[in-house]
C-alpha positions as a Markdown table, in Angstrom:
| # | Residue | x | y | z |
|---|---|---|---|---|
| 1 | Unk | -68.9 | 2.8 | -39.4 |
| 2 | Unk | -70.3 | 6.3 | -38.9 |
| 3 | Unk | -70.3 | 7.8 | -35.4 |
| 4 | Unk | -72.7 | 10.6 | -34.6 |
| 5 | Unk | -71.6 | 14.2 | -34.3 |
| 6 | Unk | -72.8 | 15.8 | -31.1 |
| 7 | Unk | -73.3 | 19.6 | -31.3 |
| 8 | Unk | -74.2 | 21.9 | -28.5 |
| 9 | Unk | -75.1 | 25.6 | -29.1 |
| 10 | Unk | -75.9 | 27.0 | -25.6 |
| 11 | Unk | -78.7 | 29.5 | -25.6 |
| 12 | Unk | -77.5 | 33.0 | -25.3 |
| 13 | Unk | -73.8 | 32.1 | -25.8 |
| 14 | Unk | -71.8 | 32.9 | -29.0 |
| 15 | Unk | -70.1 | 29.6 | -29.4 |
| 16 | Unk | -70.7 | 26.0 | -30.5 |
| 17 | Unk | -69.2 | 22.9 | -28.9 |
| 18 | Unk | -69.0 | 19.6 | -30.8 |
| 19 | Unk | -67.7 | 16.1 | -30.4 |
| 20 | Unk | -67.2 | 13.2 | -32.7 |
| 21 | Unk | -65.6 | 9.8 | -32.3 |
| 22 | Unk | -63.7 | 8.0 | -35.0 |
| 23 | Unk | -62.9 | 4.3 | -35.5 |
| 24 | Unk | -59.3 | 5.3 | -36.4 |
| 25 | Unk | -56.2 | 6.2 | -34.5 |
| 26 | Unk | -55.7 | 9.8 | -33.5 |
| 27 | Unk | -52.7 | 10.1 | -35.8 |
| 28 | Unk | -54.8 | 9.3 | -38.8 |
| 29 | Unk | -57.6 | 11.7 | -37.9 |
| 30 | Unk | -55.1 | 14.5 | -37.2 |
| 31 | Unk | -53.2 | 13.8 | -40.4 |
| 32 | Unk | -56.5 | 14.2 | -42.3 |
| 33 | Unk | -56.8 | 17.7 | -40.8 |
| 34 | Unk | -53.3 | 18.8 | -41.9 |
| 35 | Unk | -52.6 | 17.0 | -45.2 |
| 36 | Unk | -54.2 | 19.2 | -48.0 |
| 37 | Unk | -54.7 | 16.1 | -50.2 |
| 38 | Unk | -56.7 | 14.4 | -47.6 |
| 39 | Unk | -58.4 | 17.5 | -46.2 |
| 40 | Unk | -59.9 | 18.4 | -49.7 |
| 41 | Unk | -61.5 | 15.0 | -49.9 |
| 42 | Unk | -63.6 | 15.3 | -46.8 |
| 43 | Unk | -64.2 | 18.9 | -45.7 |
| 44 | Unk | -67.7 | 20.2 | -45.9 |
| 45 | Unk | -71.0 | 18.8 | -47.1 |
| 46 | Unk | -71.5 | 16.1 | -49.7 |
| 47 | Unk | -71.9 | 17.2 | -53.3 |
| 48 | Unk | -69.2 | 19.9 | -53.1 |
| 49 | Unk | -65.7 | 19.7 | -54.6 |
| 50 | Unk | -62.9 | 21.4 | -52.8 |
| 51 | Unk | -59.9 | 23.2 | -54.2 |
| 52 | Unk | -57.1 | 24.1 | -51.9 |
| 53 | Unk | -55.4 | 27.4 | -52.7 |
| 54 | Unk | -53.2 | 27.7 | -49.7 |
| 55 | Unk | -52.7 | 25.2 | -46.8 |
| 56 | Unk | -49.9 | 25.8 | -44.3 |
| 57 | Unk | -50.8 | 24.0 | -41.1 |
| 58 | Unk | -48.2 | 25.5 | -38.8 |
| 59 | Unk | -48.3 | 28.4 | -36.3 |
| 60 | Unk | -48.7 | 31.5 | -38.4 |
| 61 | Unk | -49.5 | 29.6 | -41.6 |
| 62 | Unk | -52.5 | 30.5 | -43.7 |
| 63 | Unk | -55.2 | 28.5 | -45.5 |
| 64 | Unk | -57.8 | 29.1 | -48.1 |
| 65 | Unk | -60.0 | 26.7 | -49.9 |
| 66 | Unk | -62.9 | 27.0 | -52.3 |
| 67 | Unk | -65.9 | 24.7 | -52.6 |
| 68 | Unk | -68.2 | 24.4 | -55.6 |
| 69 | Unk | -71.2 | 22.4 | -56.5 |
| 70 | Unk | -72.9 | 21.4 | -59.7 |
| 71 | Unk | -74.4 | 24.8 | -60.1 |
| 72 | Unk | -70.9 | 26.3 | -60.3 |
| 73 | Unk | -71.5 | 28.6 | -57.3 |
| 74 | Unk | -68.3 | 28.9 | -55.2 |
| 75 | Unk | -67.9 | 29.3 | -51.5 |
| 76 | Unk | -64.5 | 30.4 | -50.2 |
| 77 | Unk | -63.1 | 30.0 | -46.7 |
| 78 | Unk | -59.8 | 31.2 | -45.2 |
| 79 | Unk | -58.0 | 31.6 | -41.9 |
| 80 | Unk | -54.8 | 31.4 | -40.0 |
| 81 | Unk | -53.3 | 28.6 | -37.9 |
| 82 | Unk | -52.3 | 29.8 | -34.5 |
| 83 | Unk | -51.3 | 26.5 | -32.7 |
| 84 | Unk | -50.7 | 23.1 | -34.2 |
| 85 | Unk | -49.5 | 20.3 | -32.0 |
| 86 | Unk | -49.3 | 17.0 | -33.8 |
| 87 | Unk | -52.0 | 14.5 | -32.8 |
| 88 | Unk | -53.2 | 16.8 | -30.0 |
| 89 | Unk | -54.5 | 20.2 | -30.7 |
| 90 | Unk | -55.2 | 22.9 | -33.3 |
| 91 | Unk | -56.2 | 26.5 | -32.9 |
| 92 | Unk | -57.1 | 28.5 | -36.0 |
| 93 | Unk | -59.4 | 31.2 | -37.3 |
| 94 | Unk | -62.1 | 30.5 | -39.8 |
| 95 | Unk | -63.9 | 32.9 | -42.1 |
| 96 | Unk | -66.4 | 32.4 | -44.8 |
| 97 | Unk | -65.6 | 35.0 | -47.4 |
| 98 | Unk | -69.3 | 35.4 | -48.2 |
| 99 | Unk | -69.9 | 36.5 | -44.6 |
| 100 | Unk | -67.0 | 38.9 | -44.0 |
| 101 | Unk | -66.1 | 40.2 | -40.5 |
| 102 | Unk | -67.6 | 37.1 | -38.9 |
| 103 | Unk | -64.3 | 35.4 | -38.1 |
| 104 | Unk | -64.5 | 32.5 | -35.7 |
| 105 | Unk | -61.8 | 31.1 | -33.4 |
| 106 | Unk | -61.7 | 27.3 | -33.8 |
| 107 | Unk | -60.3 | 25.0 | -31.1 |
| 108 | Unk | -59.9 | 21.3 | -31.9 |
| 109 | Unk | -58.5 | 18.7 | -29.4 |
| 110 | Unk | -57.6 | 15.2 | -30.6 |
| 111 | Unk | -57.7 | 12.4 | -28.1 |
| 112 | Unk | -56.8 | 8.7 | -28.2 |
| 113 | Unk | -59.5 | 6.2 | -27.2 |
| 114 | Unk | -59.0 | 2.5 | -26.4 |
| 115 | Unk | -59.0 | 0.1 | -29.3 |
| 116 | Unk | -57.2 | 2.3 | -31.9 |
| 117 | Unk | -60.1 | 4.8 | -31.8 |
| 118 | Unk | -60.0 | 8.6 | -31.3 |
| 119 | Unk | -62.2 | 11.5 | -30.4 |
| 120 | Unk | -62.3 | 15.1 | -31.8 |
| 121 | Unk | -63.6 | 17.7 | -29.4 |
| 122 | Unk | -64.0 | 21.3 | -30.6 |
| 123 | Unk | -65.3 | 24.7 | -29.9 |
| 124 | Unk | -66.1 | 27.5 | -32.4 |
| 125 | Unk | -66.3 | 30.9 | -30.9 |
| 126 | Unk | -68.2 | 33.5 | -32.9 |
| 127 | Unk | -67.9 | 37.3 | -32.7 |
| 128 | Unk | -71.6 | 37.5 | -31.8 |
| 129 | Unk | -74.7 | 35.4 | -31.0 |
| 130 | Unk | -76.2 | 36.7 | -34.3 |
| 131 | Unk | -73.2 | 35.4 | -36.3 |
| 132 | Unk | -73.4 | 32.0 | -34.6 |
| 133 | Unk | -77.1 | 31.7 | -35.2 |
| 134 | Unk | -76.6 | 32.8 | -38.9 |
| 135 | Unk | -74.1 | 30.0 | -39.4 |
| 136 | Unk | -76.4 | 27.5 | -37.7 |
| 137 | Unk | -79.3 | 28.6 | -39.9 |
| 138 | Unk | -77.1 | 28.0 | -43.0 |
| 139 | Unk | -76.6 | 24.3 | -42.2 |
| 140 | Unk | -73.4 | 24.3 | -40.3 |
| 141 | Unk | -74.3 | 21.2 | -38.3 |
| 142 | Unk | -75.3 | 19.2 | -41.5 |
| 143 | Unk | -72.1 | 20.3 | -43.3 |
| 144 | Unk | -69.9 | 19.2 | -40.3 |
| 145 | Unk | -71.7 | 15.9 | -39.9 |
| 146 | Unk | -71.5 | 15.1 | -43.6 |
| 147 | Unk | -67.8 | 16.2 | -43.6 |
| 148 | Unk | -66.9 | 13.9 | -40.8 |
| 149 | Unk | -68.8 | 11.0 | -42.4 |
| 150 | Unk | -66.7 | 11.6 | -45.5 |
| 151 | Unk | -63.6 | 11.7 | -43.3 |
| 152 | Unk | -64.5 | 8.2 | -42.1 |
| 153 | Unk | -64.8 | 7.1 | -45.8 |
| 154 | Unk | -61.4 | 8.7 | -46.7 |
| 155 | Unk | -59.7 | 6.9 | -43.8 |
| 156 | Unk | -61.4 | 3.6 | -44.6 |
| 157 | Unk | -60.2 | 3.8 | -48.2 |
| 158 | Unk | -56.7 | 4.7 | -47.1 |
| 159 | Unk | -56.7 | 1.7 | -44.7 |
| 160 | Unk | -58.0 | -0.6 | -47.4 |
| 161 | Unk | -55.3 | 0.6 | -49.9 |
| 162 | Unk | -52.6 | 0.1 | -47.3 |
| 163 | Unk | -53.9 | -3.4 | -46.5 |
| 164 | Unk | -54.0 | -4.3 | -50.3 |
| 165 | Unk | -50.5 | -3.0 | -50.7 |
| 166 | Unk | -49.2 | -5.1 | -47.8 |
| 167 | Unk | -50.9 | -8.2 | -49.2 |
| 168 | Unk | -49.5 | -7.7 | -52.8 |
């Protein structure tokens, strides 16, 4: 059920654009971005667990989460939500605490597609071309792709649990 992630990092420009379709309604995909219980299940690459410290998806709200692998190394991320329009749009900052002063501005647009499907279109604006290239070299695209594949799995499990509850 996995749809490919498309990433475009234009040469000489300090931003990345991306797009990913989902076989789920826009409301479910959006909810997985604002519900901390769901978000922690899919964000980031496979093999890392996520602990949510703060998660306030509203204008002016903050977030911070920490990811850890089997080696006990921790990776912390934080930011501020600037705009949150249900099922439509989110604008937030994003900072990896291990790379301070490289705060990105993250735009995410959620669109309905025919057949109960949806599309996420985003743009990450970096403070410099060097910062963008640094994140790319650290596996940003792989982490995003694995995260969105996990989002498919989370939503599929949620759909299956709901169907089982309706049958029983």
